N, C-alpha and C positions, 0 to 999 in steps of 0.2 A: 777467514778472508783477510787479506792484507790491504793496507792503504793503497799500495801500488795497483792491486787488482781492482779496487774500487774506482780509481782514477781511469784505468783502462776501460772499465765498464761504462763509465760516464762518457768517455771519449767515443767509444763505439756507438753508444746510444745517440749522442748528439749528431755524429756524422751520419748515422743511418736515418735519423729523422729529417736531417737536412737534405739528403741526396738520394736515398733509395727510390724516391719517386721517379728518378730518371732511368731506372733500370740498371741492373748489374751492380757490382761492388766498386767499380773504378771511381765513380764520382764521389761516393762516400769516403773512400780511402784518400782521395785527393783533398776533401774537406778536412779529414783528420790530419793530413800532412800540413795544411794551413795552420791548424791549431798548434801542432808541434813547432812550426816555424815561428809562431808568435811566442811560444815558450822559449825557444832558442834565442829570439831577439830580446828577451828580457821583459816582455809585457807582464805587468803585475809581479815584477820581481822573479819571473820564471816559475810562478806557482801554477801548476797545471789546473787545479780546481778553479782558481780565480779566472784563468784564461777561458776555460770551458764555460763557466757561469756567465761571463761577460760577452761571450762570442755573439749572441743574438743581436747585440747593439750594432754590429758591423756587417750585418747582412745587406745584400743588395736587393734580394728578392724575398718577400714575405708572402706566405700563402694564408688565405682565410682559414683553411682547415689544416690541422696538423696531420702529418703522415703517421699512420699507425704501423709500427714495426711488429712483425711476427718473429719472435726470437727463434722459432723453429725453421724459418725460411733459410734455404741454402745460401742465399745471398748474404743474409745477416751473419751466418757462420763464417763466410769468407771475410767479412768485415772484421769479425772478432779475431780471426787469424792474422789479418794484416795489421791490425792496431798494435799487436804485440811488438812488431818491428818498428813501427812508427814511434811508439812510446820510448823505445830504447835508442832511437835515432840511428837505426841500422837499416831502415827500409831504403829501397831505391826510390829516390824522390824526384827523379828527372821528369816525371809526368807533370809536375807543377813548378819546379825550380829549374833555373838555367845557369850555366856557366858559360860566359862569353867574354868579349872584350871589356865588358863592364865589371868582370869578376863574377862572383856568385850573386845571383838575384833570386830572392826567395819570395814565393807567393804569400801574401798576407791577407788578401781580400778575394772575394769571389761573388759572382752573381749569375743569374740566368740573363744574359745580355739583352734579349728581346723582351724581358719582363722585369726591368729594374723599377721597383715601386717604393723605394725609400728615398726621401729627400736627402738624408745624410749621405747616402752612397753617391747619389748624383752630384751633390755639392762638393764632397771631399775626395772622391776617387775619380769619377768620370770627368769632372771638370778640372782635374789636375793630373792629366795623364803624363805630364813631364815628371812628376814625382812618383806616380803610380802607374808605370807602363803595363800594358797588357802583355803577359808573358806565356800564357798557356791556355789551352782549351781541353777539357776532359768531358766528353759527352756534351750535355747541354750547358755545362758551367764554364764560365770564363774566369781566369785567374789574373790577378794584378799584384804588382809589387807594393 
């Protein structure tokens, strides 16, 4: 196994645990794209592992019980396939990122909008929509710049 494969596995695992509860692979791949956006923006010096490890601090919605991923599930296999392109920055990212009169606006945060239960997210993202506009919705998740 290579370090690159290890990182892609961590990315797929994190995204699946965060968003497979919403059904299908789209939400999980959107979460993976947010992680890639953070890497591209230079969070933690662009270190994938540090960005993935640090990602739980920026959640808007935390669940009491972790989602258990079945790696044999067809949805998880779709996530594995999609993570490859996200990792290499070749995925179609228009599900969470926009190009408009402001230029390119990348999603860096997400939450289940009707279930925001972290004070950090409310205080830093929802209370500052001028700096963190809502730019996308994928399934039950809402994405912010």
